[in-house]
C-alpha positions in Angstrom: -36.3 121.7 -55.0 -36.7 123.2 -58.3 -38.2 120.6 -61.0 -36.2 119.5 -63.7 -37.0 121.6 -66.8 -36.7 121.4 -70.7 -37.0 124.9 -72.1 -38.0 124.6 -75.8 -37.4 127.9 -78.0 -38.7 128.8 -81.1 -39.6 132.5 -82.4 -42.9 131.1 -84.0 -45.3 130.4 -81.1 -47.1 127.7 -83.3 -43.8 126.1 -84.2 -42.6 126.2 -80.7 -45.6 124.5 -79.3 -45.3 121.8 -82.4 -41.7 120.9 -81.2 -42.8 120.4 -77.3 -45.7 118.3 -78.2 -43.7 115.7 -79.9 -41.3 115.4 -77.0 -41.4 111.9 -75.7 -40.1 111.0 -72.2 -40.6 108.2 -69.7 -42.6 109.1 -66.8 -42.7 112.8 -67.3 -39.2 113.2 -65.7 -39.1 116.8 -67.1 -41.4 119.8 -66.9 -41.6 121.5 -70.4 -41.8 125.3 -71.0 -42.2 126.8 -74.4 -41.0 130.2 -75.2 -40.9 132.1 -78.5 -39.5 135.6 -77.3 -36.6 136.7 -75.8 -38.6 138.0 -72.6 -40.3 134.7 -72.0 -37.1 132.8 -72.3 -35.6 135.1 -69.7 -38.0 134.3 -67.0 -37.4 130.9 -67.4 -33.6 130.2 -68.6 -32.3 130.0 -65.1 -34.5 126.8 -64.4 -33.6 125.0 -67.7 -31.5 121.8 -67.6 -32.2 120.9 -71.1 -32.4 123.6 -74.0 -34.3 122.5 -77.2 -33.8 125.6 -79.4 -33.2 127.4 -82.7 -31.6 130.8 -82.6 -31.6 131.2 -78.7 -30.7 134.7 -77.7 -26.9 134.6 -76.7 -27.2 137.4 -74.1 -29.5 135.0 -72.1 -27.0 131.9 -72.0 -24.9 133.4 -69.1 -28.1 133.2 -67.1 -28.6 129.4 -67.7 -27.1 128.3 -64.4 -28.4 124.8 -64.6 -28.1 124.0 -68.2 -26.4 120.8 -69.2 -27.0 120.1 -72.6 -28.4 121.9 -75.6 -30.0 120.3 -78.5 -29.9 122.7 -81.4 -32.7 122.6 -84.0 -30.3 122.9 -87.0 -27.0 121.9 -88.3 -25.2 125.2 -87.9 -24.1 126.0 -84.3 -21.9 129.1 -84.7 -24.5 131.1 -82.4 -23.5 129.1 -79.4 -20.1 129.0 -79.8 -19.8 131.9 -77.5 -18.1 132.9 -74.1 -21.7 133.1 -72.6 -22.4 129.5 -73.0 -21.1 127.7 -69.9 -18.3 125.3 -70.2 -19.9 122.5 -68.6 -22.8 122.5 -71.5 -22.8 119.7 -73.9 -24.1 120.8 -77.4 -25.8 118.5 -80.0 -26.8 119.4 -83.5 -29.2 117.7 -85.9 -27.4 115.7 -88.7 -28.8 113.5 -91.3 -31.9 115.4 -92.0 -30.8 118.7 -94.1 -29.0 116.7 -96.7 -32.1 115.7 -99.1 -33.7 118.9 -98.6 -30.6 120.9 -99.5 -29.7 118.4 -102.6 -33.3 119.4 -104.0 -32.7 123.0 -103.6 -29.1 122.8 -105.0 -30.1 120.9 -108.0 -33.5 122.6 -108.6 -31.6 126.0 -108.9 -28.9 124.3 -111.4 -31.4 122.9 -113.4 -33.3 126.5 -113.3 -30.4 127.9 -114.7 -29.6 125.3 -117.7 -33.3 125.1 -118.5 -33.5 128.8 -118.9 -36.6 128.8 -116.7 -36.6 132.3 -116.3 -36.2 133.2 -119.8 -39.3 130.9 -120.9 -41.6 132.1 -118.0 -40.9 135.5 -119.5 -41.5 134.5 -123.1 -44.8 133.0 -121.8 -46.1 135.8 -119.8 -45.4 138.0 -123.0 -47.2 135.3 -125.4 -43.5 135.0 -127.5 -42.9 131.9 -129.1 -39.1 131.9 -129.8 -36.9 129.0 -129.8 -33.7 129.0 -127.8 -32.1 125.8 -126.8 -31.5 124.9 -123.0 -28.0 123.9 -121.7 -26.9 120.4 -120.6 -26.4 120.1 -116.9 -25.1 116.6 -117.7 -21.2 116.9 -118.0 -20.9 120.1 -116.1 -18.6 120.2 -112.9 -20.1 120.9 -109.6 -17.7 121.6 -106.7 -18.8 120.9 -103.4 -17.2 123.1 -100.6 -17.7 120.9 -97.3 -18.1 117.2 -97.5 -20.1 116.5 -94.4 -23.5 114.6 -94.8 -25.0 117.6 -96.5 -22.2 117.9 -98.9 -22.2 114.3 -100.0 -25.9 114.2 -100.0 -25.7 116.9 -102.8 -22.9 115.2 -104.5 -24.9 112.0 -104.7 -27.9 114.0 -106.2 -25.7 115.6 -108.6 -23.8 112.6 -109.9 -27.5 111.2 -110.8 -27.7 113.9 -113.2 -24.3 112.9 -114.9 -22.7 115.7 -113.4 -18.8 115.8 -112.6 -18.0 116.3 -108.6 -14.9 117.9 -107.0 -15.0 118.4 -103.2 -13.2 120.6 -100.8 -12.9 119.3 -97.2 -10.4 120.1 -94.6 -8.2 117.1 -95.0 -8.7 116.3 -98.7 -10.1 112.7 -97.9 -11.2 110.9 -101.0 -14.9 110.2 -100.9 -16.9 107.8 -103.5 -19.1 110.6 -104.7 -16.3 112.7 -105.9 -13.7 112.3 -108.8 -11.2 114.6 -106.8 -11.2 116.2 -103.4 -9.0 119.1 -102.5 -7.7 120.2 -99.1 -9.0 123.6 -97.9 -5.9 125.5 -98.6 -6.1 124.2 -102.3 -9.8 125.7 -102.8 -8.8 127.7 -105.8 -7.6 124.8 -107.9 -11.1 123.1 -107.1 -13.4 126.1 -107.9 -11.5 127.1 -110.9 -12.7 124.0 -112.7 -16.4 124.2 -111.7 -19.5 125.4 -113.4 -21.4 125.5 -110.3 -20.0 126.0 -106.7 -22.1 125.1 -103.6 -21.1 126.2 -100.2 -22.0 123.5 -97.1 -19.1 124.4 -94.5 -19.8 125.5 -90.9 -19.2 128.9 -90.0 -16.0 129.2 -88.0 -13.2 131.6 -87.8 -11.3 129.4 -90.5 -14.3 129.7 -92.8 -15.2 133.5 -92.3 -14.3 134.9 -95.6 -13.4 131.6 -97.4 -14.7 132.8 -100.5 -12.8 136.3 -101.0 -11.3 138.1 -103.7 -8.6 135.6 -104.8 -11.3 132.7 -104.6 -13.5 134.9 -106.6 -11.3 136.0 -109.3 -10.3 132.1 -110.3 -14.0 131.3 -110.9 -15.1 130.9 -114.4 -17.0 133.9 -115.8 -20.0 131.6 -116.7 -19.7 129.8 -113.1 -22.7 130.0 -110.7 -22.1 130.4 -106.9 -24.6 128.8 -104.4 -24.5 129.6 -100.8 -26.6 127.4 -98.5 -24.1 127.5 -95.5 -23.7 130.9 -93.8 -23.5 134.4 -95.3 -20.1 135.6 -93.5 -18.4 132.6 -95.5 -18.7 134.7 -98.6 -16.7 138.1 -98.7 -19.9 140.0 -100.5 -17.6 143.0 -101.7 -15.8 141.2 -104.4 -18.8 139.1 -105.3 -20.9 142.5 -106.0 -18.0 143.5 -107.9 -18.2 140.5 -110.2 -21.6 140.7 -110.7 -21.3 144.3 -111.7 -18.7 143.7 -114.1 -20.6 140.5 -115.3 -17.8 138.2 -114.4 -19.9 135.8 -112.9 -22.8 133.8 -114.3 -24.7 134.3 -111.2 -25.4 133.5 -107.9 -27.9 131.5 -105.5 -27.9 132.8 -102.1 -30.1 131.5 -99.3 -28.0 132.8 -96.5 -26.6 136.5 -95.8 -24.3 138.4 -93.5 -27.8 140.2 -92.1 -31.0 138.4 -92.1 -33.5 139.2 -93.1 -31.6 140.8 -96.0 -32.7 144.6 -95.9 -34.5 146.1 -98.8 -32.0 148.4 -99.8 -29.2 145.9 -100.2 -27.6 145.8 -103.8 -28.2 142.1 -104.5 -31.8 142.6 -104.8 -31.0 144.6 -108.0 -29.3 141.8 -110.0 -31.5 139.7 -112.6 -28.9 136.8 -112.2 -28.9 136.5 -108.5 -31.8 134.2 -106.9 -32.8 135.3 -103.2 -34.3 132.9 -100.9 -34.9 133.5 -97.3 -33.0 130.7 -95.5 -35.1 127.9 -96.5 -32.8 125.6 -98.2 -32.8 123.1 -95.2 -36.0 123.9 -93.4 -36.2 122.5 -89.6 -39.5 120.9 -89.3 -40.8 119.3 -85.8 -41.6 116.0 -87.2 -38.2 115.6 -88.8 -36.0 117.0 -85.5 -38.2 115.3 -83.1 -36.7 111.6 -83.3 -33.1 113.3 -83.0 -34.1 115.2 -79.7 -35.9 111.9 -78.4 -33.3 109.7 -79.0 -30.6 111.9 -77.6 -33.4 112.7 -74.4 -33.3 108.5 -73.9 -29.5 108.5 -74.2 -28.9 111.7 -71.7 -31.5 109.9 -69.1 -29.9 106.7 -69.1 -26.3 108.4 -69.0 -25.3 107.4 -72.4 -23.0 109.3 -75.1 -25.2 111.5 -77.0 -25.4 111.7 -80.8 -24.0 114.4 -82.9 -21.9 116.2 -80.2 -20.3 119.5 -81.1 -16.5 119.8 -80.8 -16.7 123.1 -79.3 -13.0 123.8 -80.0 -13.5 123.4 -83.8 -16.8 124.8 -83.7 -19.1 121.9 -85.3 
């Protein structure tokens, strides 16, 4: 009889080993196999009962004949919402970890803009003393598109700076952190009022291209778009058109249609575009391990797992 197996998959071998070392289980119920490449994973996926992974190769999912549960190492699970994943498999995501990271990222770049950081650093390099007043972040409007745990963490942090908060969610349900919450169908009304717009929605068929030409057209010419969700949520063509025509204050982009962003991509060329390499909400073994270990205990005792993904909704 084949031993029960947990397959740990992460593309960096050192990180993969770090995730594996932090697994705690009673009486060593499972053998733990660590893989960092698709070729390695292909040799072991058929025996895995549990997959603990980040960006697992899609084409290997159909070979996971014994798989019962996937613990994704991140919040976004669109790579697992595919026909190759057997229907019997339960998918869980990480929640409650990334909000503080992404709040710091969002507010940090908002402050970078209002404090004119780029200007003053350039003047320092040139040894130029020229007084230019910074702008006030206090009193500006931040629109948070997506009010899950990440979006609400950002909203709470922004309120601490005296920002006015508006939100967008599927149902438009009021929350304490926002002055107004709009339904998704009314997103243009929300973003038209905003000085900063941050995207935190999951990537689904409903959110793909959510920020398209019509949404871009209603943004203030001074507004900043911050995408920390997924690249395909923003239609790149109207964004590039607005940047070329100086009809947008700028953009802070952590996610892209293609990652890594190709060196020849036009987004690299703009001085008012910030490009970061998908780091706004890092998955670290020490923070993710308690989530996995709690669910592993639940799995072994046949209790309901936490943060189960609704595979019909895609998140």
